[in-house]
C-alpha positions in Angstrom: -39.7 13.0 -2.9 -38.0 13.1 0.6 -34.2 13.1 0.9 -34.3 9.6 2.5 -36.4 8.2 -0.3 -34.1 9.8 -2.9 -31.1 8.2 -1.2 -32.8 4.8 -1.1 -33.7 5.1 -4.8 -30.1 6.0 -5.7 -28.8 3.0 -3.8 -31.3 0.7 -5.4 -30.4 2.0 -8.8 -26.6 1.7 -8.1 -27.3 -1.8 -6.7 -29.2 -2.9 -9.9 -26.4 -1.4 -12.1 -23.7 -3.2 -10.1 -25.7 -6.5 -10.3 -26.2 -6.1 -14.1 -22.5 -5.1 -14.5 -21.1 -8.1 -12.7 -23.6 -10.5 -14.4 -22.6 -9.2 -17.8 -18.9 -9.4 -17.0 -19.2 -13.0 -15.7 -20.7 -14.3 -18.9 -19.2 -17.5 -20.1 -17.5 -18.1 -16.7 -19.0 -20.9 -14.7 -19.9 -19.3 -11.3 -18.9 -22.4 -9.3 -15.4 -22.1 -10.8 -15.1 -18.3 -10.7 -14.0 -16.2 -7.7 -15.1 -12.6 -8.1 -12.9 -10.0 -6.4 -12.8 -6.2 -6.2 -10.9 -3.4 -4.7 -7.5 -3.6 -6.6 -8.3 -2.2 -10.0 -10.3 0.9 -10.8 -9.4 1.7 -14.4 -8.5 0.0 -17.6 -5.2 -1.9 -17.4 -2.4 -0.4 -19.4 0.6 -2.3 -18.0 1.3 -5.7 -16.5 5.0 -4.9 -15.9 5.7 -5.8 -12.2 8.8 -3.6 -12.0 7.3 -0.5 -13.7 7.7 2.8 -11.7 3.9 3.2 -12.3 1.3 1.0 -10.7 0.9 -2.2 -12.6 -2.6 -3.7 -13.0 -4.1 -6.5 -11.1 -3.5 -9.5 -11.1 0.2 -8.6 -11.5 0.9 -5.7 -9.1 4.4 -4.6 -8.4 7.0 -3.7 -5.8 5.8 -0.2 -5.1 4.1 -1.5 -2.0 3.9 -4.9 -0.3 0.1 -4.8 -0.5 0.4 -4.8 -4.3 2.4 -8.0 -4.7 -0.4 -10.4 -5.5 1.6 -13.6 -6.1 -0.9 -14.6 -8.8 1.1 -14.2 -12.0 4.6 -13.2 -10.7 6.0 -14.4 -7.4 8.5 -13.4 -4.8 11.1 -15.6 -3.0 9.3 -15.3 0.3 5.8 -13.9 1.1 4.6 -11.8 4.0 1.9 -12.8 6.4 0.4 -9.7 8.0 -1.2 -11.7 10.8 2.0 -13.2 12.1 4.4 -10.5 10.9 6.6 -13.2 9.4 7.8 -14.3 5.9 6.8 -17.6 4.5 8.3 -19.7 1.7 7.2 -19.3 -1.9 9.8 -19.5 -4.7 12.3 -20.1 -2.0 12.1 -22.9 0.5 13.6 -20.6 3.1 16.7 -18.6 4.0 19.5 -18.5 6.6 21.7 -15.7 7.8 25.2 -16.2 9.1 27.1 -13.0 9.8 26.8 -10.7 6.8 25.7 -13.4 4.4 22.1 -14.4 3.7 21.7 -17.7 1.8 18.4 -18.4 0.0 17.5 -21.9 -1.2 15.2 -22.1 -4.2 12.2 -24.5 -4.8 13.6 -27.3 -6.9 10.4 -27.5 -9.1 10.1 -23.8 -9.8 9.6 -22.9 -13.5 8.1 -20.2 -15.7 4.6 -20.4 -17.3 6.4 -21.0 -20.7 7.9 -24.2 -19.1 11.5 -22.7 -18.9 13.2 -23.4 -15.6 13.2 -20.6 -13.0 16.7 -20.5 -11.6 18.8 -18.6 -9.2 20.1 -16.7 -12.3 16.6 -15.2 -12.7 16.7 -14.0 -9.1 20.1 -12.4 -9.5 18.9 -10.7 -12.7 15.7 -9.4 -10.9 17.7 -8.0 -8.0 20.3 -6.4 -10.2 17.6 -4.6 -12.3 17.5 -2.2 -9.3 21.2 -1.3 -10.1 20.5 -0.4 -13.8 17.0 1.0 -13.6 15.4 3.5 -11.2 13.1 1.0 -9.5 11.3 1.1 -6.2 13.9 -1.3 -4.7 17.0 0.4 -6.1 17.9 1.5 -2.6 18.5 -2.2 -1.7 21.9 -1.8 -3.3 22.9 0.7 -0.5 22.7 -2.2 1.9 23.9 -5.1 -0.3 27.4 -5.7 -1.7 26.5 -8.5 -4.0 23.8 -11.0 -5.0 25.2 -14.2 -6.6 24.1 -17.6 -7.8 26.7 -20.3 -6.9 24.4 -22.9 -8.4 20.9 -23.0 -10.1 19.1 -23.4 -6.7 21.1 -21.1 -4.4 21.2 -17.4 -4.0 23.9 -15.8 -1.8 23.3 -12.2 -0.7 26.3 -10.4 0.9 25.4 -7.4 3.1 27.2 -4.2 2.9 29.3 -4.1 6.1 29.5 -0.3 6.1 25.7 0.0 6.0 24.2 -3.0 7.8 20.4 -3.4 7.5 19.7 -7.1 7.6 16.0 -6.6 8.4 15.4 -4.5 5.3 17.3 -6.9 3.0 15.4 -9.9 4.4 12.1 -8.0 4.0 12.9 -7.5 0.3 12.9 -11.3 -0.1 9.1 -10.8 0.1 9.0 -7.6 -2.0 11.1 -8.0 -5.1 9.1 -9.7 -7.8 11.2 -12.3 -9.7 10.9 -11.8 -13.5 12.1 -14.1 -16.3 15.5 -13.0 -17.5 15.0 -14.5 -20.9 12.1 -12.1 -21.5 13.2 -8.9 -19.7 16.8 -9.1 -20.8 15.6 -9.0 -24.4 13.7 -5.8 -23.7 16.8 -4.3 -22.2 18.8 -5.4 -25.2 16.4 -3.4 -27.4 17.2 -0.4 -25.2 13.6 0.0 -24.2 13.4 1.6 -20.8 11.6 -0.8 -18.4 9.3 2.1 -17.4 7.9 2.0 -21.0 7.6 -1.8 -21.2 3.9 -2.6 -20.8 4.3 -6.4 -20.8 0.7 -7.0 -21.9 1.2 -10.7 -22.3 3.0 -11.5 -19.0 4.8 -14.7 -18.4 5.2 -15.3 -14.7 5.8 -18.2 -12.4 2.5 -18.0 -10.4 -0.7 -20.1 -10.4 -2.6 -17.8 -12.7 -2.2 -16.2 -16.1 -3.9 -13.1 -17.5 -6.7 -14.3 -19.7 -8.6 -11.2 -20.9 -8.9 -7.5 -19.9 -10.7 -4.4 -21.0 -12.3 -1.3 -19.5 -14.9 -3.4 -17.6 -13.1 -6.4 -16.2 -9.8 -8.4 -15.9 -9.9 -12.2 -15.9 -7.2 -14.5 -14.6 -7.2 -18.2 -15.5 -5.5 -20.9 -13.4 -2.4 -22.4 -14.9 -2.9 -26.2 -14.4 0.8 -26.7 -15.1 1.8 -24.5 -12.2 5.0 -25.7 -10.7 3.7 -25.3 -7.1 1.1 -28.1 -7.5 3.7 -30.5 -6.4 4.3 -28.5 -3.3 0.8 -27.3 -2.2 -1.6 -28.3 -5.0 -3.7 -26.0 -7.2 -6.0 -23.1 -6.2 -9.7 -24.0 -6.1 -11.0 -21.3 -8.5 -10.3 -21.9 -12.1 -11.0 -18.2 -12.9 -10.6 -15.0 -10.9 -12.7 -12.1 -12.2 -12.1 -8.5 -11.2 -14.9 -6.2 -12.4 -13.7 -2.7 -12.8 -15.9 -0.5 -10.7 -15.7 3.2 -10.7 -15.6 3.5 -7.0 -16.2 1.8 -3.7 -20.0 2.3 -3.6 -20.8 0.0 -6.5 -18.2 -2.5 -5.4 -19.6 -2.6 -1.9 -23.2 -3.1 -3.2 -22.0 -6.0 -5.3 -20.3 -7.6 -2.3 -23.4 -7.2 -0.2 -25.5 -8.9 -2.9 -23.2 -11.8 -3.3 -22.0 -10.6 -6.7 -18.5 -10.2 -5.4 -16.9 -12.9 -3.2 -13.8 -11.1 -1.8 -13.1 -7.4 -1.6 -10.5 -4.9 -0.5 -12.8 -1.8 -0.4 -13.7 0.4 2.5 -17.2 -0.5 3.7 -18.8 1.8 6.3 -20.7 0.0 9.1 -19.8 -3.4 7.8 -21.5 -5.1 10.8 -24.8 -4.3 9.1 -24.0 -6.8 6.3 -23.5 -9.8 8.5 -27.0 -11.1 7.8 -26.1 -11.0 4.1 -23.2 -13.4 4.5 -20.5 -10.8 4.7 -17.6 -11.5 7.0 -14.3 -10.0 8.1 -11.1 -11.3 9.9 -12.5 -10.3 13.3 -16.1 -10.9 14.2 -16.4 -7.7 16.3 -15.0 -4.2 16.4 -12.5 -3.1 15.0 -13.2 -6.0 12.5 -9.7 -5.5 10.9 -6.1 -5.7 12.0 -4.3 -2.3 12.0 -1.5 -2.4 9.5 -0.6 1.0 8.1 -1.0 4.8 8.5 -2.4 6.7 5.6 -0.3 9.9 5.5 -1.2 13.3 4.2 2.1 14.0 2.4 3.1 17.6 2.2 5.0 19.0 -0.8 7.7 20.8 1.1 8.9 22.5 -2.1 5.7 24.6 -2.3 5.7 28.2 -1.2 4.1 28.4 2.3 4.1 24.6 2.7 7.9 24.8 2.9 7.5 26.3 6.4 7.2 23.6 9.1 5.1 25.9 11.3 2.5 26.2 8.5 2.6 22.4 8.3 2.1 22.1 12.0 -0.8 24.6 12.0 -2.5 22.4 9.3 -1.9 19.3 11.4 -3.4 20.9 14.5 -6.4 22.1 12.6 -7.5 18.6 11.6 -10.4 16.9 13.4 -8.9 13.4 13.8 -11.8 12.0 16.0 -14.2 13.0 13.2 -12.1 11.2 10.6 -12.0 8.1 12.8 -15.8 8.2 13.3 -16.9 9.0 9.8 -14.2 8.2 7.2 -13.1 5.1 9.1 -16.4 4.1 10.5 -14.7 3.6 13.9 -12.3 1.0 12.5 -9.5 3.3 13.7 -8.8 5.3 16.8 -7.9 9.0 16.3 -4.5 9.1 14.6 -1.4 10.1 16.7 1.4 12.4 15.6 3.7 9.5 15.1 5.0 7.2 12.3 4.7 4.3 14.7 1.6 2.1 15.1 0.3 2.2 18.7 -0.7 -1.4 18.5 0.5 -4.8 17.2 4.2 -5.5 16.8 5.2 -1.8 17.1 3.4 -1.2 20.4 6.6 -1.8 22.4 8.5 1.0 20.7 5.5 3.5 20.5 6.1 6.1 23.3 2.7 7.6 24.1 4.2 10.2 26.6 6.7 11.5 24.0 4.1 11.6 21.3 1.9 13.7 23.5 4.8 16.0 24.5 6.3 16.6 21.0 3.4 16.0 18.7 0.0 17.5 18.0 -3.7 16.7 18.2 -6.9 18.3 17.2 -6.5 21.9 18.5 -8.1 24.6 16.3 -7.1 27.4 18.7 -3.5 26.1 18.8 -3.4 26.3 15.0 -4.6 29.9 15.1 -2.0 30.7 17.8 0.8 29.3 15.6 -0.4 31.5 12.6 -0.9 34.7 14.6 1.7 34.5 17.3 4.6 32.5 15.7 4.1 33.2 12.0 2.7 36.7 12.5 0.1 36.0 9.8 -2.9 38.3 9.3 -6.4 37.1 8.3 -7.5 38.6 5.0 -10.9 39.8 4.1 -11.8 36.4 2.8 -11.0 34.8 6.2 -7.7 33.2 5.0 -4.4 34.0 6.7 -1.6 35.7 4.9 2.1 35.5 6.0 4.1 38.7 6.4 5.8 38.1 3.0 2.4 38.1 1.3 2.1 34.3 1.0 -1.6 33.3 1.3 -2.2 30.0 3.1 -3.9 28.4 0.1 -5.6 27.5 -2.0 -3.9 24.1 -1.6 -5.4 21.0 -3.1 -5.8 17.8 -1.1 -5.4 14.9 -3.5 -6.7 11.3 -3.4 -8.0 8.9 -6.0 -11.6 9.4 -7.0 -13.9 6.8 -5.6 -11.7 5.9 -2.6 -14.6 6.8 -0.3 -12.8 6.6 3.0 -9.9 8.7 1.8 -12.2 11.1 0.0 -14.2 11.5 3.2 -11.1 12.0 5.3 -9.8 14.8 3.0 -13.3 16.5 3.1 -12.8 16.6 6.9 -9.3 18.0 6.5 -10.6 20.7 4.1 -13.4 21.8 6.4 -11.0 21.8 9.4 -8.5 24.0 7.6 -11.1 26.5 6.4 -12.5 26.7 9.9 -9.1 28.1 11.2 -8.3 30.2 8.1 -6.3 27.9 5.8 -7.7 27.4 2.3 -7.7 23.7 1.7 -9.7 22.2 -1.2 -10.3 18.5 -2.1 -9.1 17.2 -5.5 -10.1 13.6 -6.5 -8.6 12.7 -9.9 -8.5 9.2 -11.4 -6.1 6.8 -9.6 -3.6 6.8 -12.5 -3.4 10.6 -12.5 -3.0 10.7 -8.7 -0.2 8.2 -8.8 1.7 10.0 -11.6 1.3 13.4 -9.8 2.5 11.8 -6.5 5.5 10.3 -8.1 6.6 13.4 -9.9 5.8 15.8 -7.1 3.0 17.6 -8.9 0.7 18.1 -5.9 0.2 20.3 -2.8 -0.9 17.8 -0.2 -1.7 14.2 -1.2 -3.0 11.3 0.8 -0.9 8.2 0.4 -0.7 4.8 2.2 2.4 4.5 4.3 4.6 1.4 4.4 2.6 -1.1 6.4 3.6 -3.7 8.9 6.5 -5.8 7.6 9.2 -8.2 8.5 11.6 -5.2 8.7 9.5 -3.4 11.4 8.9 0.3 11.2 12.2 1.1 9.5 10.9 1.2 5.9 8.1 3.6 6.9 10.5 6.1 8.4 12.8 5.7 5.5 10.0 6.2 2.9 8.7 9.3 4.7 11.9 11.1 5.7 15.0 9.9 3.9 16.0 12.1 1.0 19.1 10.2 -0.1 17.4 8.5 -3.1 14.9 11.3 -3.8 15.0 12.8 -7.2 14.1 16.4 -8.1 10.5 17.5 -8.8 9.4 16.2 -12.2 11.2 12.9 -11.9 9.7 9.7 -10.5 10.1 9.2 -6.8 9.3 6.0 -5.0 9.4 7.4 -1.5 9.6 10.8 0.2 7.2 12.2 -2.3 7.1 15.5 -0.5 10.9 16.0 -1.1 11.5 16.5 2.6 15.1 17.0 3.7 16.8 17.0 7.1 20.5 16.1 7.6 19.8 14.5 11.0 17.6 11.7 9.5 20.1 9.6 7.5 22.5 8.9 10.4 19.7 7.9 12.7 18.1 5.7 10.1 21.5 3.9 9.6 21.8 3.3 13.3 18.3 2.1 13.6 18.8 -0.3 10.7 21.8 -2.0 12.5 20.3 -1.9 16.0 19.6 -5.3 17.6 18.4 -4.6 21.1 14.8 -3.5 21.8 16.1 -0.6 24.0 18.3 0.8 21.2 15.5 0.5 18.7 13.0 2.3 20.9 15.5 5.1 21.5 16.5 5.6 17.9 12.9 5.4 16.5 11.9 7.9 19.3 14.6 10.3 18.0 13.3 9.9 14.4 9.7 10.4 15.6 10.7 13.6 17.4 12.2 15.0 14.2 9.0 14.0 12.3 6.9 15.8 14.9 9.0 18.9 14.7 9.2 19.2 10.9 5.8 17.6 10.0 6.7 16.3 6.5 3.5 14.4 6.5 0.4 14.1 8.7 -1.0 10.8 9.9 -4.8 10.9 9.3 -6.0 7.4 10.5 -5.0 3.8 10.9 -5.9 1.3 8.2 -5.6 -2.4 8.0 -2.9 -4.0 5.8 -5.9 -4.7 3.6 -9.6 -4.2 4.0 -10.3 -7.9 3.9 -14.0 -8.8 3.4 -15.8 -11.8 1.9 -19.3 -13.1 1.1 -20.1 -16.7 1.6 -23.0 -16.8 -0.9 -21.0 -18.7 -3.6 -17.7 -19.7 -1.9 -17.0 -20.8 1.7 -14.0 -21.5 4.0 -12.5 -18.1 4.0 -9.8 -17.6 6.7 -10.7 -15.7 9.9 -9.1 -15.1 13.2 -10.9 -18.2 14.4 -9.4 -20.2 11.5 -6.2 -18.4 10.6 -4.9 -20.8 8.0 -4.1 -17.8 5.8 -3.6 -14.1 6.4 -6.4 -11.5 6.2 -5.1 -10.3 2.8 -5.3 -11.2 -0.8 -1.8 -10.0 -1.7 1.4 -11.7 -0.4 0.6 -14.7 1.8 -3.1 -14.3 1.4 -2.7 -16.4 -1.8 -2.9 -19.4 0.5 -6.7 -18.7 0.8 -7.2 -19.8 -2.8 -6.2 -23.3 -2.0 -8.7 -24.0 0.8 -11.9 -22.1 -0.1 -14.7 -24.2 -1.7 -17.6 -23.5 -4.0 -20.9 -23.7 -2.2 
C-alpha cells in the first residue's frame, strides 16, 4: 500500500473511532439540547477545585490562567473579553476607582447553587485565600492593602500606596474565582491543605453544574435556578458534553464531522473545512486573533542552561519561519525576540527597531559563532559542542503535553534546529498532568508553556510571570510563574515603575527596558503567536456562533465567551 493510501486509511480509521466514541458518550443526551465541546480536557478529571495549584478539570478551570476560567460552574466578579480587551460585568455589576480605592458593586440576585446567598463576604474570603495559601494570585497582596465588605453587596479594595499597580488589581477582578466561604472554610477548619481538596462535588454560582465524569467524558448540566436568569436569561444548551480525546487529531476529526460543535484545538489548514460547516472568528487568514506568545521556558538552574550565552545560541538556532509555516499553519508570523505582541493593543509599545537590534532571529551560523568564539566550546566526536569546563550541550529535553499537535510540531522543529548546529535537544511529550506538575516544580530542562495572554492589565502580567523572581519558590516547590527560576535584580524595580506608569511614553520606555533585559538574558524563547483561544465551531447542529461579523460575544469559550451560550440555537 502506498504511503498516501496508508495515511488516508489511518485518518478514516481515526475518524470512525472518533465518531463512535462521541456517539457512545452522547448516549441518553438529546442532541438538540446538547452542545459538544473539545479542547479543554485531555485526561480523567481528578479535581474540580478552582483554586488548586494544579490544573482543575473542565468545566471548572482555575486561576492559573485567564483562558482557564470557564465561568460555567464558578464565576468571577468581572469577565474578560479578548476581542475588546475590556472587562464586562458578571458577579459584579461593575467597579469604580477613586484614588487608591476600587469599589465593586455586587449583583443583587447572586446566589450559590445550593441556594445560599452569594455576598461580598464570599468575595473577601476568596481574595484572602491568597494570603493564607500559596495560590496563583497570592502576589495580589503585594499590591493591595485590604479587601473589605462594608455591606453584603459592596467590596472595597484599597491599593498599596507603596506599590501601586491598579491595572493588575483590576485585571484580577476577572481572574479570581469566587468560592463559597461556607464550604471552603469548613475544609480549612479541618486543616486540609486546599492543594489536596479535590472538590469532586463542586457547588458554584454559575449556570452549569458538573453532572457526570469519567475517563471518556465530562458532562455539565444547566442549573435552571441560576441566579443570572433574571439578568440575562438561561443558556440555550441544557447539557454541555466534553469527550476526552487523547489528542488533537481525533478531536479535530470529530469537529469536521459535526460530532463536536465548538473546539479549542489547533487545526492545520482550517480553511479546508469550510465546506463542512466549520467556521472561525475571522473568515480569512489569519482566521484567529493573536492573543499570547507560547514560550520555551528555560530552566536556568540546570548546568549549561544557566549560561545566558548558551540560551542565546539555542534561540538563534531555531527556525522560526518553519514553525510559523508548519506548526502554526501560517496562523502566526515568525516569532520575535520580545515579550510584547507586535499587533493588537500592544502594537504601540512594541519597538521593532530595538527588537532587531537587541534580539535574535533564525541564524544558525550566529549560534555556532556564539559557541565557538564566545563560549570557546569544542565540537565532540558525536557532533555536539562541549564547553571548556566539560559541560556537554545536552541532551536536554523539550517538554510539551502529548497530543498538543501544534506544540509538539514546534518542539520537533526546535530539536532538529538545535542538532543542526551541535546542541543536543530531544522532544519529550508526557501526559498533560505530568507536564504541568513538572513545570510547577521545576523538574524540566526546557518546557513549552503558554504565556499570559492579552488582558485588561496590558503586558505587565506577562513580563512579571516570565521574569520576576520575588514570589518564586525553590526547585521542588510549586511555582505559579517564572517556572525557569530566572533571577535579575534589575527586573523588580522596572516592573514596579511600569505598574504605576500612566502615560503611553513612560510605558513604552519601561517595557522597552524590560524587553532589553529579556533579550540579553534569554530566560525564555518565544516560539510563535497564538490566539487567546483557538476558537472554532461547526454549524451542523447549532447555529448563531459569534464571529467578527457578528461580535456579540468574544472568540473564546472561557471568560466572556460564556455569552455565546445564550444566543446559539439548535438547528
